[in-house]
MIFI-158164 format. One record per residue (C-alpha): residue number from 1; z, y, x; residue in one letter. Coordinates in Angstrom, 2 decimals. Each point is the difference from the previous one (the first is absolute). Layout:
BEGIN
NUM, Z, Y, X, A
...
***
This chain:
BEGIN
1, 100.36, -14.28, 33.73, M
2, 2.92, -1.18, -2.24, R
3, -0.32, -3.48, 1.44, K
4, 0.14, 1.35, 3.52, A
5, 3.03, 2.21, -0.61, L
6, 2.04, -3.03, -1.60, D
7, -0.99, -2.19, 2.85, L
8, 1.34, 2.66, 2.16, L
9, 3.15, 0.45, -1.90, Y
10, 0.48, -3.88, -0.08, R
11, -0.67, -0.26, 3.81, G
12, 2.58, 2.52, 0.72, S
13, 2.47, -1.96, -2.37, G
14, -0.72, -3.22, 1.94, A
15, 0.33, 1.77, 3.22, L
16, 3.40, 1.23, -1.01, A
17, 0.84, -3.40, -1.09, A
18, -0.89, -1.27, 3.32, L
19, 2.36, 2.71, 1.67, C
20, 2.70, -1.38, -2.17, L
21, -0.72, -3.61, 1.11, A
22, -0.01, 1.11, 3.63, M
23, 3.61, 1.44, -0.68, I
24, 1.13, -3.62, -0.96, A
25, -1.47, -1.35, 3.06, V
26, 1.46, 2.52, 2.47, T
27, 3.36, -0.92, -1.40, I
28, -0.49, -3.65, 0.14, V
29, -1.22, 0.75, 3.50, A
30, 3.33, 1.80, 0.96, Q
31, 2.07, -2.84, -1.54, V
32, -1.67, -2.81, 1.74, I
33, 0.16, 2.39, 3.30, G
34, 3.76, 0.11, -0.22, R
35, 0.25, -3.74, -0.47, V
36, -1.97, -0.80, 3.08, I
37, 1.35, 3.12, 1.93, G
38, -3.13, 2.08, 0.03, V
39, 0.44, 3.75, -0.92, T
40, -2.48, 1.12, -2.85, I
41, 0.42, 3.34, -1.43, D
42, -0.95, -0.09, -3.63, S
43, 1.36, 3.35, -0.98, T
44, -2.57, 1.89, 1.50, E
45, -3.19, -1.98, -1.00, S
46, 1.80, -0.50, -3.37, G
47, 0.01, 3.65, -0.57, G
48, -3.71, 0.62, 1.02, F
49, -0.87, -2.85, -2.57, F
50, 2.37, 1.65, -2.56, L
51, -1.91, 3.12, 0.45, A
52, -3.32, -1.71, -0.39, G
53, 1.11, -1.87, -3.19, T
54, 1.13, 3.33, -1.33, T
55, -2.90, 2.14, 0.56, F
56, -2.78, -2.64, -0.25, L
57, 1.48, -1.08, -3.38, G
58, 0.05, 3.37, -1.64, M
59, -3.52, 0.28, -1.07, A
60, 0.00, -3.26, -1.55, Y
61, 3.17, 0.43, -1.73, T
62, -1.10, 3.18, -1.39, L
63, -3.12, -1.42, -1.39, K
64, 2.02, -2.98, -1.47, T
65, 2.15, 2.19, -1.76, G
66, 3.09, -1.22, 2.02, G
67, 1.34, 3.48, 1.05, H
68, 2.97, 1.46, -1.65, V
69, -1.38, 2.43, -2.42, R
70, 2.31, 2.48, -1.90, V
71, -1.99, 0.81, -3.21, S
72, 2.81, 1.68, -1.77, L
73, -2.24, 3.04, -0.45, L
74, -3.35, -1.40, 0.07, V
75, 0.69, -2.92, -2.29, G
76, 1.04, 2.57, -2.59, R
77, -3.24, 1.85, 0.30, L
78, -3.13, -0.77, -1.90, R
79, -3.63, 0.84, -0.28, G
80, -1.12, 2.69, 2.47, R
81, 3.46, 1.06, 0.99, A
82, 0.49, -3.86, 1.48, A
83, -3.65, 0.11, 1.35, W
84, 0.87, 3.44, 1.96, L
85, 3.44, -1.43, 1.21, A
86, -1.75, -3.20, 1.49, E
87, -2.79, 2.14, 1.54, A
88, 2.49, 2.49, 1.60, W
89, 2.19, -3.08, 1.36, I
90, -2.97, -1.62, 1.44, S
91, -1.28, 3.01, 1.43, L
92, 3.23, 0.93, 1.91, F
93, 0.48, -3.52, 1.18, G
94, -3.63, -0.10, 1.51, T
95, 0.83, 3.26, 1.93, F
96, 3.49, -1.06, 0.82, A
97, -1.34, -3.41, 1.24, C
98, -2.71, 1.69, 2.01, G
99, 2.30, 2.56, 1.39, F
100, 2.33, -2.80, 1.20, A
101, -2.98, -2.10, 1.57, S
102, -1.06, 3.04, 1.78, W
103, 3.48, 0.49, 1.49, Q
104, 0.33, -3.53, 0.65, T
105, -3.30, -0.03, 2.03, W
106, 1.29, 2.87, 1.95, E
107, 3.15, -2.00, 0.87, M
108, -2.07, -3.26, 1.01, V
109, -2.50, 2.11, 2.09, H
110, 2.89, 1.54, 1.89, D
111, 1.76, -3.41, 0.48, S
112, -3.16, -1.22, 1.46, W
113, -0.66, 2.99, 2.05, R
114, 3.24, 0.12, 1.37, F
115, 0.30, -3.83, 0.76, G
116, 3.27, -0.34, -2.03, D
117, 1.61, -3.44, 0.17, L
118, 2.55, -1.39, -2.36, S
119, 3.39, -0.14, 1.59, P
120, 0.87, -3.69, -0.48, G
121, -0.89, -3.11, 2.17, L
122, -3.42, -0.22, -1.02, L
123, -1.14, 3.50, 1.00, A
124, -2.82, 0.06, -2.56, I
125, -2.38, 3.05, -0.07, P
126, 1.59, 1.80, -3.10, V
127, -3.50, 1.09, -1.33, W
128, -0.73, -3.61, -0.89, I
129, 2.74, -0.31, -2.60, P
130, -0.54, 3.65, -1.01, Q
131, -3.47, -0.80, -0.78, S
132, 0.83, -2.33, -2.87, A
133, 2.15, 2.84, -1.45, M
134, -3.21, 2.17, 0.52, L
135, -2.42, -2.56, -1.82, A
136, 2.48, -0.59, -2.75, G
137, 0.34, 3.80, -0.86, L
138, -3.87, 0.50, 0.22, V
139, -0.47, -2.86, -2.42, L
140, 2.73, 1.58, -2.36, L
141, -1.82, 3.08, 0.23, A
142, -3.42, -1.71, -0.91, V
143, 2.14, -1.79, -2.93, A
144, 1.22, 3.20, -1.14, M
145, -3.61, 1.53, -0.02, A
146, -1.24, -3.22, -1.88, D
147, 3.08, 0.66, -2.60, E
148, -1.24, 3.66, -0.42, L
149, -3.65, -1.17, -0.49, A
150, 1.15, -2.33, -2.60, L
151, 2.30, 2.51, -1.81, V
152, -2.98, 2.64, 0.00, L
153, -2.38, -2.73, -1.51, A
154, 2.53, -0.55, -2.74, G
155, 0.73, -3.51, 0.96, R
156, 3.45, -1.53, 0.63, R
157, 1.21, 0.49, 3.62, P
158, 1.23, -3.20, 1.80, G
159, 3.71, 1.52, 0.44, F
160, 0.25, 0.09, -3.91, A
161, -1.50, -3.66, -0.50, A
162, 2.17, -3.06, -0.06, P
163, 0.16, -1.59, 3.24, A
164, -2.03, -3.17, -1.28, E
165, -3.10, 2.01, -0.76, T
166, -0.12, 3.16, 2.16, A
167, -2.62, -1.54, 2.48, L
168, -2.08, -1.24, -2.68, D
169, -2.53, 2.08, -1.72, A
170, 1.40, 3.28, -0.80, P
171, 0.89, 0.56, -3.83, E
172, -1.11, 3.23, -1.87, P
173, 2.90, 2.39, -0.68, A
174, 2.14, -0.18, -3.30, E
***
């Protein structure tokens, strides 16, 4: 199970990187289009790829310890108090991400049901880029539940591990 989850997080990170590369591709295409006299709107597609980069990269970033983590309080706690704080934070994060996923699903479903199109030159069905947002939020909810399971098992969660080791074998908590 651990290897499958880590593969899922790495896969979402790779998709986020691909979306980031596509932002560069669309901008280069717009520049070349201007030179040869062809109109290419990279603003809209770049925005969609930015949303994909942001949301698809969240679970990977969490599991590799890359999220900004304010440990002003938790860093001063020791023993059971630190464990309770980490468990509460992970539980709250799991529910918050689950709720955000559910609300995003409602938005994507409504966009699909009503046939919403983007307002730019491309007129892309809005549910398509919104689906990347939904996938990223669902993966973040899974990652938060994974972090909660690690905390409850007495292991160091990925968000507390150094970025180089977070997706390797989980280490026992200190």
